[in-house]
N, C-alpha and C positions, 0 to 999 in steps of 0.2 A: 427187847427194844434196844436199838443201837443209839449211841450218842455220838455227836460230831462236834469237832472244835468249831467255835464260832468266833468271828471277829466283831469288834464294835461296829455299829451301824455307821455307814459313811466312810469307813476306813479306806476302801479302795478309791473312792472319789477324792479324798484328801491327798492320796499319793499320786494318782494318775492325772488329775487335772493340771497341776503345774508341769508335769512331764510332757503331756500332750500339747499344752500351750507353747512351751519352748520348742518342741520338735516341729511344730507347724507354723511357727511365727512368720516365716518368709513365704508361705504359700497363700495365694489369693483366697480370701474368705468364701467367695462364691464357689470356687473349686472345691474347697473343703466341705462346704455344705452339700454339694452334689455327691461327693464321695461318701459322706456319711449316710446320705439318703439311699445311695445305691447299696450300701452294706446293710442298712436296716430293713429295707423293703423285703428282701428274701427271708430275712430272719423273722419278720412279722408274719409273712405268708406261711412259713413252716410252723410257727407257733399256732396260727389259726387252724391249720390243717391237721395238726397233731391230734391223735385220739385222746379222748378224755380218760382220766385215771379214775377207776372205781376201786374202792377198798372196802 
């Protein structure tokens, strides 16, 4: 069995949320919403189409 280093839950969110907020402060919110939707749609499709893991 292998062990992996773990970070506290929500660590990435606490770091990335202010950075993303500052980086996108001057961009129209509707444009940002569309951009995020365009990024997440293919990711969700790939996750749904991925084969299931059997162990």
